[in-house]
Every structure is written in C-alpha cells, then in structure tokens.
Residue, then its C-alpha position, 0 to 999 in steps of 0.5 A: x528714526x528706527x532704521x538709525x536706532x540700529x545702526x552699528x558703530x561707524x555705519x551711515x544712513x543716505x536719505x534721498x526724496x525730491x521733495x524739499x519739503x519732506x527733505x526740510x522736515x526730515x531735516x529738521x527732524x533728524x539734526x543730531x544724526x546728520x551733525x553726528x555724519x549717521x545721516x545723509x540728505x540727498x535730494x535727487x530722484x531715485x534714477x540717479x542713485x548709481x550717479x549718487x554713488x560714482x566714486x567721482x560724484x564727490x560726495x564723500x559718503x559714496x566713496x566710504x560706500x565704493x570701500x566697504x564694496x557697496x552698501x549694505x541694503x537698500x529701503x525704498x520709498x515709492x510711495x506718496x506721502x498724505x501732506x503731498x497730496x493735501x497739498 
C-alpha cells in the first residue's frame, strides 16, 4: 500500500507471489487499486519473472513494461511470513 501511495500518474505495481493465501489477502485488501489498474497480482515463483515479462505472454501489463523500456524498480520479498509458519 505504501508503494501504491507514491506512484505517479499511470504507474503500476505488479505483485508476484506463489502463496495463494497471500494473494487472496492482498487482492481483498487492495481490490480498489486492482480495479483502477494500478495493481496487478500474478501467482508465480520469482524464478519465472522473465517469463512473466515476456511480451508474448499476452499480459497487457508486460507489454506496457516493454514499451516503457523496462521496470522502474523491483522489490522482492524473499522471506517467510508468520502466517505461513503458523499454518
């Protein structure tokens, strides 16, 4: 949410996670940002980030990243959440 609050006009955040519970939580909490097109959620492993960004993937946001000349930034959360440890 903090990153989204600092986006410039036309900016977009792409969230990538392989945990379906985390994606469901994020999608519910930030549904308004998803509806406005400022947030895209993808279920995947970071190992497949290059595939996600491939223009031929059919993802509209991936084509937009390529048209802009790449990503402006990349933030990776590589840790384990307490929710995962509690489950």
